[in-house]
N, C-alpha and C positions, 0 to 999 in steps of 0.2 A: 191781574194779568189774564185770568180766564173770565169768560162772560158770566154774569150772574152776580150775586151778592159777594162782596169781598170777604173771604174767610182766611184767617191766619192761624194755622194749626200745625204744630210740630209734635211728632211722636217718636219716642225711643222704645224699641221692643226687645233689644238684647245687647249684651256685651259678651264677646267671645275672644278667646286667645287664638291668634293666627299661627298655626304650626308650620305653615309654608314660608313664612318670612325668615330671611337670614338673620334679622334682628328681632328682639322681643317686641311684639306689638299686639295691641288689642284692636278689635273691630267693633265699632259702635253702630248698631243697626238703627238708622234714622229715616223717617219718612215725613215729607211735607204733604200732608193730606188736605191742605187748604187750596185756595185759588190764587194766592199771592206769592211772589218771590220773597224768600226769607233770608236774613243775614244773621244767623245765630252766633253768639259769642258767650263765653263763660268759662267754666272750669270742670276738670275731670279729676276725681280723686280715686286712688286705689288704697284700700285699707286691708290690713292683715286680720287674722281671726281674733285679735285682741283689740281691734278698733284703732290701731296706730296707723297714721297716714304714711304710706310708703311712696306714693307718687302724688304730686300736686301739679297738674299740667293745665296751663291756660289754653283755651280753644278760641279760634276766630275763623269762621268759614266765610268764604267770599260770596256765596249765594247758593241757595237750594231751590231749584225750580218747583213750581206747584205740581202735585200729583207724581212726585218722583221719590225714590228711595236710594239710600247709599249705605255702604259699609264703610264708615269713616275710620281711617286708620289713626291710631294714637300710639306713638313709640314710647317705650319705657325709658326714663331718663336717668334715674339714680340707682335705686335698689333693684337688682334683678329679681324677677318672680321665680319662685321655686316650683319644680314639677310636683304634681300630686297635691298641691296646696290649693285650698279654696280661699278666694279673696272676695271683697265687696267692692263694687264699682259705684261711685256716686257721681252723677252727671247733673250739672246745673247749667242750663242755656237760657239766655235772654234773647228775645227777638222783637221785631216790630211792635210798636204801640204798647210797650210795657208788658208784653206776654213773657211768661217764663215756663220752662220745662224742668221738672225735678224728677230724676229717675234713679232708682237704686236697684241693684241686682247682684246676685252672687255668680261667680264664675270659677272654674277650675282650670289650672294649667296642666295640660296632659303630659304624660311621660314622653320624653323624646323617643323617636324611633330608634331601633337598634343601630349601632354604628357599624359600618362595613368593616370586614376583616382587613388585615394588612394585605393579604393576597388579592382581595377584591380591589383595593385601592391601587395596587401596582398594576393589575390587569387594566383598570380604567385608565391609568396614566399612559400605558403603552398603547392600548387600542384606540383611545379617543382621537389622537391626531390622525391615525390611519382612517378611521371612520369618517372624520370630517373631510379629509382629502378625497376619499372615494365619493362622498356625498357631493362635493363640489363638481367632480367630473360627471357624475350622473345627471346633473342639472344643465350641462352644456348642450347646446343644440348643434346641428350640422354647420350652421353659419359661424358659430364660434370656432369650430375646428378649421373651417376654410380660411377665416381671417388669420388664425395663428399660423397656418401653413404658409399663407402669402407673406406674412411678416417675416417668418423665418427664411423664406426663399429670398426676399429682398435683402435681409441681413447677410446671408451667405453670399449672394451676388456681389454686394458691396465689398465684402471681405476678399473675395476672389479678385475683383477688379483692382483693389488697392494692392494686393500682393503682386499681381501681374504688372501694375504700373511701377511698383518699387523694383521689381526684377528688371524691367526695361531700363529704368534709370541706372541701376547698377551695371547693366550690360553696356550702356552707352558710356558710362564713366570708365569702364575697363577699356573700351575701344580708344577713348581719348588718351588714357594713360599709356597705351601701347605706341601711340604715334610719336 
């Protein structure tokens, strides 16, 4: 894909736990340091400190462009990983022309951040809608207000016209009934 001699080279440099994900997931740091588009596929294993396989996840990537890197996300599927535990990640990827990448590393699951207190949760639930509402109004421009005022004026005008028309119809009906 890039000019020069075709080079197919895939590297893994790290596996880390993603503390920002709402679900348990690991990020595999991969780089295509070659000159060709790669389509890696293979497996990812997570082992406990006794060597027991806790996760066996098949991987198939649609394509990794040359001279690019990615933090490839892998979601835990069966056994949840425990905080403060060290695990071993084993990655095996096959790609173009019989190439293979074998990568092993250790990683640790960090302790979760402290949970907010009940008072903080209640404050968040009470103030969040108000903050969002105020945030919405702060983003409106003068034209938004003009359009809203015009629409309200039209709606009020139609409502007044309909009431007046209804009142006239009632008045005419009363005149006819008097005759």
